mmCIF file as gemmi writes it, N, C-alpha and C atoms, coordinates in Angstrom:
data_model
loop_
_atom_site.group_PDB
_atom_site.id
_atom_site.type_symbol
_atom_site.label_atom_id
_atom_site.label_alt_id
_atom_site.label_comp_id
_atom_site.label_asym_id
_atom_site.label_entity_id
_atom_site.label_seq_id
_atom_site.pdbx_PDB_ins_code
_atom_site.Cartn_x
_atom_site.Cartn_y
_atom_site.Cartn_z
_atom_site.occupancy
_atom_site.B_iso_or_equiv
_atom_site.pdbx_formal_charge
_atom_site.auth_seq_id
_atom_site.auth_asym_id
_atom_site.pdbx_PDB_model_num
ATOM 1 N N . MET Axp A 1 ? -3.78 7.201 42.82 1 0 ? 1 A 1
ATOM 2 C CA . MET Axp A 1 ? -4.728 6.265 43.115 1 0 ? 1 A 1
ATOM 3 C C . MET Axp A 1 ? -6.057 6.911 43.205 1 0 ? 1 A 1
ATOM 4 N N . SER Axp A 2 ? -6.941 6.137 42.693 1 0 ? 2 A 1
ATOM 5 C CA . SER Axp A 2 ? -8.369 6.54 42.778 1 0 ? 2 A 1
ATOM 6 C C . SER Axp A 2 ? -8.902 6.3 44.349 1 0 ? 2 A 1
ATOM 7 N N . ASP Axp A 3 ? -9.687 7.129 44.763 1 0 ? 3 A 1
ATOM 8 C CA . ASP Axp A 3 ? -10.288 6.891 46.14 1 0 ? 3 A 1
ATOM 9 C C . ASP Axp A 3 ? -11.367 5.991 46.174 1 0 ? 3 A 1
ATOM 10 N N . SER Axp A 4 ? -11.942 5.853 45.037 1 0 ? 4 A 1
ATOM 11 C CA . SER Axp A 4 ? -13.079 4.82 44.94 1 0 ? 4 A 1
ATOM 12 C C . SER Axp A 4 ? -12.704 3.358 44.69 1 0 ? 4 A 1
ATOM 13 N N . VAL Axp A 5 ? -11.68 2.791 45.243 1 0 ? 5 A 1
ATOM 14 C CA . VAL Axp A 5 ? -11.415 1.483 45.166 1 0 ? 5 A 1
ATOM 15 C C . VAL Axp A 5 ? -12.207 0.524 46.251 1 0 ? 5 A 1
ATOM 16 N N . ARG Axp A 6 ? -12.865 -0.39 45.766 1 0 ? 6 A 1
ATOM 17 C CA . ARG Axp A 6 ? -13.444 -1.298 46.802 1 0 ? 6 A 1
ATOM 18 C C . ARG Axp A 6 ? -12.88 -2.748 46.883 1 0 ? 6 A 1
ATOM 19 N N . ASP Axp A 7 ? -12.944 -3.283 48.042 1 0 ? 7 A 1
ATOM 20 C CA . ASP Axp A 7 ? -12.56 -4.65 48.135 1 0 ? 7 A 1
ATOM 21 C C . ASP Axp A 7 ? -13.567 -5.532 47.575 1 0 ? 7 A 1
ATOM 22 N N . VAL Axp A 8 ? -13.32 -7.021 48.011 1 0 ? 8 A 1
ATOM 23 C CA . VAL Axp A 8 ? -14.213 -7.888 47.418 1 0 ? 8 A 1
ATOM 24 C C . VAL Axp A 8 ? -15.633 -7.882 48.12 1 0 ? 8 A 1
ATOM 25 N N . ASN Axp A 9 ? -15.627 -7.178 49.339 1 0 ? 9 A 1
ATOM 26 C CA . ASN Axp A 9 ? -16.944 -7.159 50.034 1 0 ? 9 A 1
ATOM 27 C C . ASN Axp A 9 ? -17.726 -5.81 49.645 1 0 ? 9 A 1
ATOM 28 N N . GLY Axp A 10 ? -17.126 -5.079 48.782 1 0 ? 10 A 1
ATOM 29 C CA . GLY Axp A 10 ? -17.8 -3.782 48.472 1 0 ? 10 A 1
ATOM 30 C C . GLY Axp A 10 ? -17.401 -2.59 49.371 1 0 ? 10 A 1
ATOM 31 N N . SER Axp A 11 ? -16.483 -2.739 50.351 1 0 ? 11 A 1
ATOM 32 C CA . SER Axp A 11 ? -16.259 -1.605 51.111 1 0 ? 11 A 1
ATOM 33 C C . SER Axp A 11 ? -14.93 -0.803 50.55 1 0 ? 11 A 1
ATOM 34 N N . PHE Axp A 12 ? -15.021 0.433 50.748 1 0 ? 12 A 1
ATOM 35 C CA . PHE Axp A 12 ? -13.861 1.225 50.214 1 0 ? 12 A 1
ATOM 36 C C . PHE Axp A 12 ? -12.769 1.017 51.005 1 0 ? 12 A 1
ATOM 37 N N . ILE Axp A 13 ? -11.713 1.003 50.111 1 0 ? 13 A 1
ATOM 38 C CA . ILE Axp A 13 ? -10.295 0.846 50.694 1 0 ? 13 A 1
ATOM 39 C C . ILE Axp A 13 ? -9.598 2.242 50.915 1 0 ? 13 A 1
ATOM 40 N N . ALA Axp A 14 ? -9.214 2.545 52.039 1 0 ? 14 A 1
ATOM 41 C CA . ALA Axp A 14 ? -8.618 3.834 52.349 1 0 ? 14 A 1
ATOM 42 C C . ALA Axp A 14 ? -7.208 3.981 52.193 1 0 ? 14 A 1
ATOM 43 N N . ASP Axp A 15 ? -6.519 2.884 52.611 1 0 ? 15 A 1
ATOM 44 C CA . ASP Axp A 15 ? -5.036 2.864 52.841 1 0 ? 15 A 1
ATOM 45 C C . ASP Axp A 15 ? -4.5 2.52 51.362 1 0 ? 15 A 1
ATOM 46 N N . LYS Axp A 16 ? -3.597 3.539 50.941 1 0 ? 16 A 1
ATOM 47 C CA . LYS Axp A 16 ? -2.846 3.556 49.604 1 0 ? 16 A 1
ATOM 48 C C . LYS Axp A 16 ? -2.197 2.068 49.427 1 0 ? 16 A 1
ATOM 49 N N . THR Axp A 17 ? -1.487 1.629 50.387 1 0 ? 17 A 1
ATOM 50 C CA . THR Axp A 17 ? -0.803 0.274 50.213 1 0 ? 17 A 1
ATOM 51 C C . THR Axp A 17 ? -1.816 -0.831 50.104 1 0 ? 17 A 1
ATOM 52 N N . THR Axp A 18 ? -3.025 -0.83 50.572 1 0 ? 18 A 1
ATOM 53 C CA . THR Axp A 18 ? -4.005 -1.763 50.412 1 0 ? 18 A 1
ATOM 54 C C . THR Axp A 18 ? -4.502 -1.663 49.121 1 0 ? 18 A 1
ATOM 55 N N . LYS Axp A 19 ? -4.673 -0.472 48.606 1 0 ? 19 A 1
ATOM 56 C CA . LYS Axp A 19 ? -5.252 -0.264 47.199 1 0 ? 19 A 1
ATOM 57 C C . LYS Axp A 19 ? -4.157 -0.891 46.186 1 0 ? 19 A 1
ATOM 58 N N . ILE Axp A 20 ? -2.979 -0.544 46.43 1 0 ? 20 A 1
ATOM 59 C CA . ILE Axp A 20 ? -1.97 -1.189 45.461 1 0 ? 20 A 1
ATOM 60 C C . ILE Axp A 20 ? -1.92 -2.696 45.514 1 0 ? 20 A 1
ATOM 61 N N . GLU Axp A 21 ? -1.975 -3.218 46.559 1 0 ? 21 A 1
ATOM 62 C CA . GLU Axp A 21 ? -2.135 -4.692 46.735 1 0 ? 21 A 1
ATOM 63 C C . GLU Axp A 21 ? -3.318 -5.231 46.159 1 0 ? 21 A 1
ATOM 64 N N . HIS Axp A 22 ? -4.552 -4.491 46.356 1 0 ? 22 A 1
ATOM 65 C CA . HIS Axp A 22 ? -5.771 -4.999 45.642 1 0 ? 22 A 1
ATOM 66 C C . HIS Axp A 22 ? -5.631 -4.961 44.106 1 0 ? 22 A 1
ATOM 67 N N . TRP Axp A 23 ? -5.151 -3.964 43.454 1 0 ? 23 A 1
ATOM 68 C CA . TRP Axp A 23 ? -4.909 -3.817 42.043 1 0 ? 23 A 1
ATOM 69 C C . TRP Axp A 23 ? -3.847 -4.826 41.486 1 0 ? 23 A 1
ATOM 70 N N . ARG Axp A 24 ? -2.817 -5.133 42.393 1 0 ? 24 A 1
ATOM 71 C CA . ARG Axp A 24 ? -1.844 -6.109 42.188 1 0 ? 24 A 1
ATOM 72 C C . ARG Axp A 24 ? -2.574 -7.55 41.965 1 0 ? 24 A 1
ATOM 73 N N . GLU Axp A 25 ? -3.432 -7.777 42.941 1 0 ? 25 A 1
ATOM 74 C CA . GLU Axp A 25 ? -4.004 -9.185 43.061 1 0 ? 25 A 1
ATOM 75 C C . GLU Axp A 25 ? -5.119 -9.227 41.817 1 0 ? 25 A 1
ATOM 76 N N . HIS Axp A 26 ? -5.664 -7.992 41.464 1 0 ? 26 A 1
ATOM 77 C CA . HIS Axp A 26 ? -6.704 -7.965 40.324 1 0 ? 26 A 1
ATOM 78 C C . HIS Axp A 26 ? -6.038 -8.356 39.154 1 0 ? 26 A 1
ATOM 79 N N . PHE Axp A 27 ? -4.807 -7.794 38.792 1 0 ? 27 A 1
ATOM 80 C CA . PHE Axp A 27 ? -4.164 -7.915 37.428 1 0 ? 27 A 1
ATOM 81 C C . PHE Axp A 27 ? -3.348 -9.034 37.485 1 0 ? 27 A 1
ATOM 82 N N . LYS Axp A 28 ? -3.11 -9.741 38.422 1 0 ? 28 A 1
ATOM 83 C CA . LYS Axp A 28 ? -2.081 -10.902 38.498 1 0 ? 28 A 1
ATOM 84 C C . LYS Axp A 28 ? -2.414 -11.915 37.501 1 0 ? 28 A 1
ATOM 85 N N . PRO Axp A 29 ? -3.571 -12.348 37.448 1 0 ? 29 A 1
ATOM 86 C CA . PRO Axp A 29 ? -3.999 -13.459 36.402 1 0 ? 29 A 1
ATOM 87 C C . PRO Axp A 29 ? -3.823 -12.994 35.093 1 0 ? 29 A 1
ATOM 88 N N . PHE Axp A 30 ? -3.878 -11.603 34.666 1 0 ? 30 A 1
ATOM 89 C CA . PHE Axp A 30 ? -3.968 -11.053 33.369 1 0 ? 30 A 1
ATOM 90 C C . PHE Axp A 30 ? -2.57 -10.942 32.92 1 0 ? 30 A 1
ATOM 91 N N . LEU Axp A 31 ? -1.572 -10.616 33.762 1 0 ? 31 A 1
ATOM 92 C CA . LEU Axp A 31 ? -0.315 -10.183 33.34 1 0 ? 31 A 1
ATOM 93 C C . LEU Axp A 31 ? 0.796 -11.136 33.605 1 0 ? 31 A 1
ATOM 94 N N . ASN Axp A 32 ? 0.569 -12.076 34.431 1 0 ? 32 A 1
ATOM 95 C CA . ASN Axp A 32 ? 1.48 -13.178 34.869 1 0 ? 32 A 1
ATOM 96 C C . ASN Axp A 32 ? 0.989 -14.471 34.079 1 0 ? 32 A 1
ATOM 97 N N . PHE Axp A 33 ? 1.834 -14.991 33.287 1 0 ? 33 A 1
ATOM 98 C CA . PHE Axp A 33 ? 1.542 -16.287 32.646 1 0 ? 33 A 1
ATOM 99 C C . PHE Axp A 33 ? 2.715 -17.03 32.307 1 0 ? 33 A 1
ATOM 100 N N . ASP Axp A 34 ? 2.74 -18.182 31.963 1 0 ? 34 A 1
ATOM 101 C CA . ASP Axp A 34 ? 3.677 -19.079 31.729 1 0 ? 34 A 1
ATOM 102 C C . ASP Axp A 34 ? 4.604 -18.716 30.455 1 0 ? 34 A 1
ATOM 103 N N . THR Axp A 35 ? 5.843 -18.529 30.672 1 0 ? 35 A 1
ATOM 104 C CA . THR Axp A 35 ? 6.551 -18.149 29.525 1 0 ? 35 A 1
ATOM 105 C C . THR Axp A 35 ? 6.938 -19.389 28.53 1 0 ? 35 A 1
ATOM 106 N N . GLU Axp A 36 ? 6.806 -20.501 29.073 1 0 ? 36 A 1
ATOM 107 C CA . GLU Axp A 36 ? 6.982 -21.641 28.041 1 0 ? 36 A 1
ATOM 108 C C . GLU Axp A 36 ? 5.65 -22.021 27.659 1 0 ? 36 A 1
ATOM 109 N N . PRO Axp A 37 ? 5.539 -22.228 26.353 1 0 ? 37 A 1
ATOM 110 C CA . PRO Axp A 37 ? 4.384 -22.782 25.69 1 0 ? 37 A 1
ATOM 111 C C . PRO Axp A 37 ? 3.954 -24.134 26.182 1 0 ? 37 A 1
ATOM 112 N N . ASN Axp A 38 ? 2.585 -24.333 26.206 1 0 ? 38 A 1
ATOM 113 C CA . ASN Axp A 38 ? 2.145 -25.615 26.667 1 0 ? 38 A 1
ATOM 114 C C . ASN Axp A 38 ? 2.102 -26.601 25.458 1 0 ? 38 A 1
ATOM 115 N N . VAL Axp A 39 ? 3.053 -27.402 25.357 1 0 ? 39 A 1
ATOM 116 C CA . VAL Axp A 39 ? 3.308 -28.311 24.078 1 0 ? 39 A 1
ATOM 117 C C . VAL Axp A 39 ? 2.138 -29.115 23.883 1 0 ? 39 A 1
ATOM 118 N N . SER Axp A 40 ? 1.171 -29.415 24.929 1 0 ? 40 A 1
ATOM 119 C CA . SER Axp A 40 ? 0.149 -30.294 24.719 1 0 ? 40 A 1
ATOM 120 C C . SER Axp A 40 ? -0.825 -29.61 23.869 1 0 ? 40 A 1
ATOM 121 N N . LEU Axp A 41 ? -0.916 -28.3 23.85 1 0 ? 41 A 1
ATOM 122 C CA . LEU Axp A 41 ? -1.821 -27.426 23.133 1 0 ? 41 A 1
ATOM 123 C C . LEU Axp A 41 ? -1.488 -27.15 21.684 1 0 ? 41 A 1
ATOM 124 N N . LEU Axp A 42 ? -0.251 -27.413 21.354 1 0 ? 42 A 1
ATOM 125 C CA . LEU Axp A 42 ? 0.296 -27.262 19.935 1 0 ? 42 A 1
ATOM 126 C C . LEU Axp A 42 ? 0.014 -28.42 19.056 1 0 ? 42 A 1
ATOM 127 N N . PRO Axp A 43 ? -0.398 -28.191 17.882 1 0 ? 43 A 1
ATOM 128 C CA . PRO Axp A 43 ? -0.56 -29.3 17.023 1 0 ? 43 A 1
ATOM 129 C C . PRO Axp A 43 ? 0.622 -30.117 16.859 1 0 ? 43 A 1
ATOM 130 N N . SER Axp A 44 ? 0.359 -31.405 16.794 1 0 ? 44 A 1
ATOM 131 C CA . SER Axp A 44 ? 1.554 -32.336 16.545 1 0 ? 44 A 1
ATOM 132 C C . SER Axp A 44 ? 1.682 -32.559 15.025 1 0 ? 44 A 1
ATOM 133 N N . THR Axp A 45 ? 2.636 -31.59 14.407 1 0 ? 45 A 1
ATOM 134 C CA . THR Axp A 45 ? 3.073 -31.611 13.052 1 0 ? 45 A 1
ATOM 135 C C . THR Axp A 45 ? 4.47 -31.331 12.969 1 0 ? 45 A 1
ATOM 136 N N . THR Axp A 46 ? 5.09 -31.613 11.901 1 0 ? 46 A 1
ATOM 137 C CA . THR Axp A 46 ? 6.557 -31.298 11.891 1 0 ? 46 A 1
ATOM 138 C C . THR Axp A 46 ? 6.812 -29.988 11.074 1 0 ? 46 A 1
ATOM 139 N N . LYS Axp A 47 ? 5.659 -29.413 10.451 1 0 ? 47 A 1
ATOM 140 C CA . LYS Axp A 47 ? 6.008 -28.148 9.802 1 0 ? 47 A 1
ATOM 141 C C . LYS Axp A 47 ? 5.932 -26.965 10.801 1 0 ? 47 A 1
ATOM 142 N N . PRO Axp A 48 ? 6.572 -26.018 10.63 1 0 ? 48 A 1
ATOM 143 C CA . PRO Axp A 48 ? 6.498 -24.884 11.559 1 0 ? 48 A 1
ATOM 144 C C . PRO Axp A 48 ? 5.236 -24.104 11.152 1 0 ? 48 A 1
ATOM 145 N N . PRO Axp A 49 ? 4.717 -23.265 12.087 1 0 ? 49 A 1
ATOM 146 C CA . PRO Axp A 49 ? 3.52 -22.509 11.765 1 0 ? 49 A 1
ATOM 147 C C . PRO Axp A 49 ? 3.817 -21.707 10.571 1 0 ? 49 A 1
ATOM 148 N N . ARG Axp A 50 ? 2.619 -21.478 9.674 1 0 ? 50 A 1
ATOM 149 C CA . ARG Axp A 50 ? 2.877 -20.702 8.414 1 0 ? 50 A 1
ATOM 150 C C . ARG Axp A 50 ? 3.38 -19.355 8.715 1 0 ? 50 A 1
ATOM 151 N N . PHE Axp A 51 ? 2.951 -18.684 9.842 1 0 ? 51 A 1
ATOM 152 C CA . PHE Axp A 51 ? 3.38 -17.385 9.927 1 0 ? 51 A 1
ATOM 153 C C . PHE Axp A 51 ? 4.847 -17.297 10.209 1 0 ? 51 A 1
ATOM 154 N N . LEU Axp A 52 ? 5.557 -18.211 10.473 1 0 ? 52 A 1
ATOM 155 C CA . LEU Axp A 52 ? 7.046 -18.228 10.747 1 0 ? 52 A 1
ATOM 156 C C . LEU Axp A 52 ? 7.899 -18.475 9.464 1 0 ? 52 A 1
ATOM 157 N N . THR Axp A 53 ? 7.168 -18.783 8.391 1 0 ? 53 A 1
ATOM 158 C CA . THR Axp A 53 ? 7.98 -19.39 7.157 1 0 ? 53 A 1
ATOM 159 C C . THR Axp A 53 ? 8.066 -18.217 6.054 1 0 ? 53 A 1
ATOM 160 N N . HIS Axp A 54 ? 7.454 -17.028 6.34 1 0 ? 54 A 1
ATOM 161 C CA . HIS Axp A 54 ? 7.577 -15.964 5.464 1 0 ? 54 A 1
ATOM 162 C C . HIS Axp A 54 ? 8.99 -15.328 5.6 1 0 ? 54 A 1
ATOM 163 N N . SER Axp A 55 ? 9.706 -15.052 4.619 1 0 ? 55 A 1
ATOM 164 C CA . SER Axp A 55 ? 10.911 -14.306 4.609 1 0 ? 55 A 1
ATOM 165 C C . SER Axp A 55 ? 10.62 -12.917 4.102 1 0 ? 55 A 1
ATOM 166 N N . VAL Axp A 56 ? 11.311 -12.107 4.807 1 0 ? 56 A 1
ATOM 167 C CA . VAL Axp A 56 ? 11.101 -10.524 4.452 1 0 ? 56 A 1
ATOM 168 C C . VAL Axp A 56 ? 12.608 -9.978 4.313 1 0 ? 56 A 1
ATOM 169 N N . SER Axp A 57 ? 12.591 -9.246 3.127 1 0 ? 57 A 1
ATOM 170 C CA . SER Axp A 57 ? 13.877 -8.732 2.568 1 0 ? 57 A 1
ATOM 171 C C . SER Axp A 57 ? 14.22 -7.481 3.554 1 0 ? 57 A 1
ATOM 172 N N . CYS Axp A 58 ? 15.472 -7.46 3.919 1 0 ? 58 A 1
ATOM 173 C CA . CYS Axp A 58 ? 15.927 -6.172 4.7 1 0 ? 58 A 1
ATOM 174 C C . CYS Axp A 58 ? 16.793 -5.34 3.752 1 0 ? 58 A 1
ATOM 175 N N . ASP Axp A 59 ? 16.837 -5.761 2.492 1 0 ? 59 A 1
ATOM 176 C CA . ASP Axp A 59 ? 17.612 -4.834 1.641 1 0 ? 59 A 1
ATOM 177 C C . ASP Axp A 59 ? 16.91 -3.602 1.39 1 0 ? 59 A 1
ATOM 178 N N . PRO Axp A 60 ? 17.522 -2.393 1.024 1 0 ? 60 A 1
ATOM 179 C CA . PRO Axp A 60 ? 16.91 -1.269 0.586 1 0 ? 60 A 1
ATOM 180 C C . PRO Axp A 60 ? 16.007 -1.597 -0.562 1 0 ? 60 A 1
ATOM 181 N N . PRO Axp A 61 ? 14.856 -0.766 -0.706 1 0 ? 61 A 1
ATOM 182 C CA . PRO Axp A 61 ? 14.067 -1.129 -2.006 1 0 ? 61 A 1
ATOM 183 C C . PRO Axp A 61 ? 14.847 -0.757 -3.219 1 0 ? 61 A 1
ATOM 184 N N . SER Axp A 62 ? 14.597 -1.355 -4.329 1 0 ? 62 A 1
ATOM 185 C CA . SER Axp A 62 ? 14.973 -0.998 -5.632 1 0 ? 62 A 1
ATOM 186 C C . SER Axp A 62 ? 14.363 0.237 -6.096 1 0 ? 62 A 1
ATOM 187 N N . GLU Axp A 63 ? 15.028 0.76 -7.224 1 0 ? 63 A 1
ATOM 188 C CA . GLU Axp A 63 ? 14.536 1.959 -7.933 1 0 ? 63 A 1
ATOM 189 C C . GLU Axp A 63 ? 13.072 1.607 -8.446 1 0 ? 63 A 1
ATOM 190 N N . ALA Axp A 64 ? 12.957 0.403 -8.917 1 0 ? 64 A 1
ATOM 191 C CA . ALA Axp A 64 ? 11.746 0.104 -9.663 1 0 ? 64 A 1
ATOM 192 C C . ALA Axp A 64 ? 10.631 -0.068 -8.571 1 0 ? 64 A 1
ATOM 193 N N . GLU Axp A 65 ? 10.881 -0.513 -7.463 1 0 ? 65 A 1
ATOM 194 C CA . GLU Axp A 65 ? 9.916 -0.655 -6.244 1 0 ? 65 A 1
ATOM 195 C C . GLU Axp A 65 ? 9.471 0.761 -5.856 1 0 ? 65 A 1
ATOM 196 N N . VAL Axp A 66 ? 10.48 1.639 -5.736 1 0 ? 66 A 1
ATOM 197 C CA . VAL Axp A 66 ? 10.231 3.081 -5.285 1 0 ? 66 A 1
ATOM 198 C C . VAL Axp A 66 ? 9.296 3.616 -6.379 1 0 ? 66 A 1
ATOM 199 N N . ALA Axp A 67 ? 9.716 3.485 -7.586 1 0 ? 67 A 1
ATOM 200 C CA . ALA Axp A 67 ? 8.908 4.193 -8.746 1 0 ? 67 A 1
ATOM 201 C C . ALA Axp A 67 ? 7.482 3.569 -8.698 1 0 ? 67 A 1
ATOM 202 N N . ASP Axp A 68 ? 7.291 2.201 -8.431 1 0 ? 68 A 1
ATOM 203 C CA . ASP Axp A 68 ? 6.038 1.653 -8.54 1 0 ? 68 A 1
ATOM 204 C C . ASP Axp A 68 ? 5.116 2.135 -7.405 1 0 ? 68 A 1
ATOM 205 N N . THR Axp A 69 ? 5.767 2.453 -6.206 1 0 ? 69 A 1
ATOM 206 C CA . THR Axp A 69 ? 4.983 2.857 -5.128 1 0 ? 69 A 1
ATOM 207 C C . THR Axp A 69 ? 4.583 4.219 -5.194 1 0 ? 69 A 1
ATOM 208 N N . ILE Axp A 70 ? 5.318 5.001 -5.894 1 0 ? 70 A 1
ATOM 209 C CA . ILE Axp A 70 ? 5.019 6.584 -6.123 1 0 ? 70 A 1
ATOM 210 C C . ILE Axp A 70 ? 3.948 6.558 -7.091 1 0 ? 70 A 1
ATOM 211 N N . LYS Axp A 71 ? 3.915 5.677 -8.13 1 0 ? 71 A 1
ATOM 212 C CA . LYS Axp A 71 ? 2.879 5.675 -9.17 1 0 ? 71 A 1
ATOM 213 C C . LYS Axp A 71 ? 1.583 5.225 -8.6 1 0 ? 71 A 1
ATOM 214 N N . ARG Axp A 72 ? 1.568 4.524 -7.563 1 0 ? 72 A 1
ATOM 215 C CA . ARG Axp A 72 ? 0.355 4.234 -6.765 1 0 ? 72 A 1
ATOM 216 C C . ARG Axp A 72 ? -0.385 5.334 -5.863 1 0 ? 72 A 1
ATOM 217 N N . LEU Axp A 73 ? 0.513 6.335 -5.697 1 0 ? 73 A 1
ATOM 218 C CA . LEU Axp A 73 ? -0.221 7.415 -4.92 1 0 ? 73 A 1
ATOM 219 C C . LEU Axp A 73 ? -0.855 8.322 -5.776 1 0 ? 73 A 1
ATOM 220 N N . CYS Axp A 74 ? -2.025 8.989 -5.324 1 0 ? 74 A 1
ATOM 221 C CA . CYS Axp A 74 ? -2.676 9.821 -6.094 1 0 ? 74 A 1
ATOM 222 C C . CYS Axp A 74 ? -1.895 11.142 -6.424 1 0 ? 74 A 1
ATOM 223 N N . ASN Axp A 75 ? -2.165 11.564 -7.528 1 0 ? 75 A 1
ATOM 224 C CA . ASN Axp A 75 ? -1.296 12.831 -8.15 1 0 ? 75 A 1
ATOM 225 C C . ASN Axp A 75 ? -1.767 13.974 -7.122 1 0 ? 75 A 1
ATOM 226 N N . ASN Axp A 76 ? -0.645 14.771 -6.924 1 0 ? 76 A 1
ATOM 227 C CA . ASN Axp A 76 ? -0.538 15.819 -6 1 0 ? 76 A 1
ATOM 228 C C . ASN Axp A 76 ? -1.048 15.452 -4.639 1 0 ? 76 A 1
ATOM 229 N N . LYS Axp A 77 ? -0.935 14.417 -4.266 1 0 ? 77 A 1
ATOM 230 C CA . LYS Axp A 77 ? -1.396 13.917 -2.811 1 0 ? 77 A 1
ATOM 231 C C . LYS Axp A 77 ? 0.017 13.337 -2.255 1 0 ? 77 A 1
ATOM 232 N N . THR Axp A 78 ? 0.128 13.565 -0.877 1 0 ? 78 A 1
ATOM 233 C CA . THR Axp A 78 ? 1.216 12.983 -0.293 1 0 ? 78 A 1
ATOM 234 C C . THR Axp A 78 ? 0.809 12.486 1.143 1 0 ? 78 A 1
ATOM 235 N N . PRO Axp A 79 ? 1.481 11.365 1.611 1 0 ? 79 A 1
ATOM 236 C CA . PRO Axp A 79 ? 0.927 10.907 2.915 1 0 ? 79 A 1
ATOM 237 C C . PRO Axp A 79 ? 1.48 11.729 4.133 1 0 ? 79 A 1
ATOM 238 N N . GLU Axp A 80 ? 2.528 12.581 3.911 1 0 ? 80 A 1
ATOM 239 C CA . GLU Axp A 80 ? 3.18 13.428 4.796 1 0 ? 80 A 1
ATOM 240 C C . GLU Axp A 80 ? 3.244 14.908 4.51 1 0 ? 80 A 1
ATOM 241 N N . GLU Axp A 81 ? 3.647 15.641 5.184 1 0 ? 81 A 1
ATOM 242 C CA . GLU Axp A 81 ? 3.822 17.136 4.893 1 0 ? 81 A 1
ATOM 243 C C . GLU Axp A 81 ? 4.94 17.594 4.074 1 0 ? 81 A 1
ATOM 244 N N . ASP Axp A 82 ? 5.674 16.654 3.552 1 0 ? 82 A 1
ATOM 245 C CA . ASP Axp A 82 ? 6.903 16.897 2.735 1 0 ? 82 A 1
ATOM 246 C C . ASP Axp A 82 ? 6.587 17.658 1.301 1 0 ? 82 A 1
ATOM 247 N N . ALA Axp A 83 ? 5.502 17.734 0.87 1 0 ? 83 A 1
ATOM 248 C CA . ALA Axp A 83 ? 5.037 18.351 -0.219 1 0 ? 83 A 1
ATOM 249 C C . ALA Axp A 83 ? 5.684 17.786 -1.569 1 0 ? 83 A 1
ATOM 250 N N . ILE Axp A 84 ? 6.108 16.598 -1.459 1 0 ? 84 A 1
ATOM 251 C CA . ILE Axp A 84 ? 6.673 15.86 -2.583 1 0 ? 84 A 1
ATOM 252 C C . ILE Axp A 84 ? 5.452 15.326 -3.39 1 0 ? 84 A 1
ATOM 253 N N . SER Axp A 85 ? 5.328 15.671 -4.686 1 0 ? 85 A 1
ATOM 254 C CA . SER Axp A 85 ? 4.142 15.133 -5.399 1 0 ? 85 A 1
ATOM 255 C C . SER Axp A 85 ? 4.36 13.741 -5.921 1 0 ? 85 A 1
ATOM 256 N N . ALA Axp A 86 ? 3.256 13.063 -6.204 1 0 ? 86 A 1
ATOM 257 C CA . ALA Axp A 86 ? 3.49 11.582 -6.732 1 0 ? 86 A 1
ATOM 258 C C . ALA Axp A 86 ? 3.853 11.56 -8.104 1 0 ? 86 A 1
ATOM 259 N N . GLU Axp A 87 ? 4.077 12.566 -8.874 1 0 ? 87 A 1
ATOM 260 C CA . GLU Axp A 87 ? 4.415 12.512 -10.29 1 0 ? 87 A 1
ATOM 261 C C . GLU Axp A 87 ? 5.925 12.4 -10.414 1 0 ? 87 A 1
ATOM 262 N N . ILE Axp A 88 ? 6.296 11.553 -11.504 1 0 ? 88 A 1
ATOM 263 C CA . ILE Axp A 88 ? 7.703 11.225 -11.736 1 0 ? 88 A 1
ATOM 264 C C . ILE Axp A 88 ? 8.073 12.151 -13.172 1 0 ? 88 A 1
């Protein structure tokens, strides 16, 4: 804990327990929030939000996808230290 913690009146707080309580109260409005969404703030639409409608494939990449990605890399450059060149 830092020794330079001040209370709301500007006085230094010496007690460690009081410092912890001060920081807990300080961060309480930032870290504690309702887990249930406020329905009145959501738009009244039957469609789900756009970001929830994208499907992502969990299948392994095809050989063509791997080859296409490798071709996009600059020749003789690799993103890691594995020393694999981008040439096929």
